[in-house]
Wavefront OBJ file of the C-alpha trace (Angstrom):
o trace
v 29.908 17.949 -7.046
v 29.919 17.295 -10.512
v 30.717 13.373 -11.044
v 30.110 13.567 -14.628
v 28.159 10.381 -16.631
v 31.069 7.923 -17.138
v 31.690 7.256 -13.530
v 31.529 3.759 -12.588
v 29.614 2.209 -9.573
v 32.360 0.790 -7.820
v 34.086 4.303 -7.760
v 30.999 5.875 -6.274
v 31.242 3.068 -3.682
v 34.951 4.202 -2.895
v 33.301 7.249 -1.454
v 29.742 6.255 0.021
v 29.618 6.735 3.426
v 25.733 6.299 4.085
v 26.094 2.486 4.940
v 22.585 1.788 3.573
v 21.781 -0.436 0.775
v 19.811 0.484 -2.176
v 18.005 -2.077 -4.010
v 15.831 -1.940 -7.056
v 13.368 -4.650 -6.428
v 11.602 -4.399 -10.088
v 14.895 -4.779 -11.918
v 14.889 -8.775 -12.741
v 11.615 -8.841 -10.698
v 8.853 -11.110 -10.537
v 5.209 -10.183 -10.090
v 3.770 -12.629 -7.803
v 0.155 -11.259 -7.199
v -1.863 -8.588 -8.950
v -5.464 -7.585 -7.542
v -7.396 -5.768 -10.142
v -10.727 -5.719 -8.576
v -12.623 -6.653 -11.790
v -15.402 -8.516 -10.292
v -18.163 -5.114 -9.958
v -20.653 -5.889 -7.063
v -21.183 -5.968 -3.196
v -18.604 -8.904 -2.514
v -14.793 -7.863 -1.479
v -12.182 -10.269 -3.347
v -11.459 -13.717 -1.198
v -9.622 -12.758 1.872
v -10.255 -9.144 2.105
v -12.365 -7.946 4.859
v -14.599 -4.974 5.819
v -14.760 -3.794 9.117
v -16.146 -0.677 11.265
v -18.752 1.493 9.583
v -19.504 2.543 6.003
v -19.063 -0.067 3.117
v -16.562 -1.627 1.120
v -17.618 -2.665 -2.385
v -16.180 -3.115 -5.725
v -17.387 -1.136 -8.431
v -16.000 0.563 -11.508
v -13.361 -2.047 -10.993
v -11.847 -0.465 -8.212
v -12.470 -1.057 -4.507
v -14.263 1.886 -2.927
v -13.937 2.256 0.707
v -16.911 4.663 2.111
v -17.517 6.268 5.155
v -19.962 8.618 6.304
v -19.780 8.642 9.811
v -17.891 12.329 11.202
v -16.822 10.530 13.992
v -13.327 10.428 14.511
v -13.046 7.519 16.588
v -15.870 5.259 13.953
v -14.463 4.771 10.371
v -14.307 2.264 7.538
v -11.774 0.078 7.630
v -10.163 -2.797 5.247
v -7.972 -5.271 5.462
v -6.242 -7.178 2.722
v -6.076 -10.778 2.074
v -2.718 -12.320 3.262
v 0.700 -11.521 0.883
v 3.352 -13.887 1.149
v 6.934 -13.265 0.922
v 8.820 -16.557 0.182
v 12.066 -17.679 2.144
v 15.574 -16.457 -0.168
v 13.528 -13.546 -1.521
v 12.910 -9.527 -1.157
v 9.613 -8.282 -1.983
v 7.633 -4.492 -2.348
v 4.011 -4.108 -2.255
v 2.178 -1.618 -4.327
v -1.225 -0.326 -5.334
v -3.154 2.837 -7.090
v -5.603 5.188 -5.212
v -7.305 7.756 -5.857
v -10.176 10.534 -3.716
v -12.513 12.524 -5.685
v -12.593 16.199 -4.641
v -16.542 15.456 -4.999
v -15.967 13.201 -2.013
v -13.317 15.099 0.061
v -13.809 17.919 2.390
v -10.747 19.642 4.768
v -10.003 17.320 7.603
v -10.714 13.998 5.503
v -8.073 11.574 5.566
v -7.323 7.360 4.802
v -4.268 6.044 6.757
v -2.568 3.103 4.844
v -0.492 0.906 7.452
v 1.635 -2.419 6.229
v 1.444 -5.043 8.672
v 3.511 -8.501 9.411
v 2.369 -11.507 10.838
v 5.229 -11.842 13.819
v 4.753 -15.060 16.236
v 0.957 -15.069 15.679
v 0.065 -11.520 15.742
v -0.310 -8.779 13.202
v 2.361 -5.847 13.852
v 2.256 -2.266 12.207
v 5.577 -2.449 10.317
v 7.324 0.755 8.437
v 5.393 4.628 8.708
v 1.771 4.801 7.810
v 0.741 6.675 4.726
v -1.934 9.222 5.450
v -3.790 10.480 2.405
v -5.356 14.024 3.311
v -6.436 15.641 0.027
v -8.322 14.758 -3.456
v -6.203 13.690 -6.127
v -4.716 10.544 -7.145
v -1.435 8.444 -5.862
v 0.540 5.438 -5.464
v 1.308 3.363 -2.380
v 4.711 1.811 -2.218
v 5.817 -0.351 0.959
v 9.301 -0.582 2.182
v 11.147 -3.280 1.256
v 10.005 -6.862 2.335
v 11.498 -9.789 3.961
v 10.610 -13.224 4.137
v 7.009 -13.206 5.722
v 2.962 -12.595 5.480
v 2.160 -9.133 5.039
v -1.510 -7.457 4.947
v -2.717 -4.045 4.559
v -5.007 -2.203 6.618
v -6.873 0.682 5.059
v -8.612 3.167 7.156
v -10.872 5.725 5.517
v -12.353 8.864 7.644
v -14.657 11.276 6.900
v -14.502 14.042 9.701
v -17.097 16.398 8.125
v -20.945 16.348 8.243
v -21.598 17.390 4.318
v -20.754 14.509 2.716
v -19.388 10.769 2.269
v -15.383 10.284 1.713
v -14.448 7.902 -0.426
v -10.829 6.136 -1.447
v -10.602 3.939 -4.134
v -8.050 2.083 -4.589
v -6.579 -0.731 -7.840
v -3.783 -2.217 -8.846
v -2.635 -3.704 -5.667
v 0.765 -5.657 -6.869
v 3.537 -7.587 -5.394
v 7.166 -7.965 -6.753
v 9.396 -10.277 -5.388
v 13.032 -10.910 -6.394
v 15.419 -13.807 -5.661
v 17.952 -12.273 -2.818
v 20.977 -13.949 -4.774
v 20.186 -11.396 -7.859
v 19.877 -8.385 -5.647
v 22.839 -9.209 -3.465
l 1 2 3 4 5 6 7 8 9 10 11 12 13 14 15 16 17 18 19 20 21 22 23 24 25 26 27 28 29 30 31 32 33 34 35 36 37 38 39 40 41 42 43 44 45 46 47 48 49 50 51 52 53 54 55 56 57 58 59 60 61 62 63 64 65 66 67 68 69 70 71 72 73 74 75 76 77 78 79 80 81 82 83 84 85 86 87 88 89 90 91 92 93 94 95 96 97 98 99 100 101 102 103 104 105 106 107 108 109 110 111 112 113 114 115 116 117 118 119 120 121 122 123 124 125 126 127 128 129 130 131 132 133 134 135 136 137 138 139 140 141 142 143 144 145 146 147 148 149 150 151 152 153 154 155 156 157 158 159 160 161 162 163 164 165 166 167 168 169 170 171 172 173 174 175 176 177 178 179 180 181 182
């Protein structure tokens, strides 16, 4: 059905039966935190933690997570620092990532998991994003409500011919006052 260019939002809302609230968090948004990984070296930024095998270092102004173990059960994992979305605000978390074609082999994968601190325990929220190709892209979280969040990024090399590396950069947390978006 063609609706034309001059149809108002109020008119469209009369015919909307989706019952889904769409919120553009970037309109009137405030960037509350940015991580650009500018401190090259072997030290992770404050609050970031590497666990499992492989390594996680800041190189070329990116966080580079590397796994060179071919076991699916042993992989490199990084947990980000905690990001807080304040009371009466919504937020979104995003970052850029890349996988070099020289570091990727069919079967290698990275998984990005968003967690929220609920009753003192970290719980997965939303659907994890899985990266199974080389190239670059962006991670964008679902809409976040008040609370504390972190990222868990798992990098899993499943081949024996090379190491698998995922680079991330430009972690940004946007927030917006609920009264602006409601």
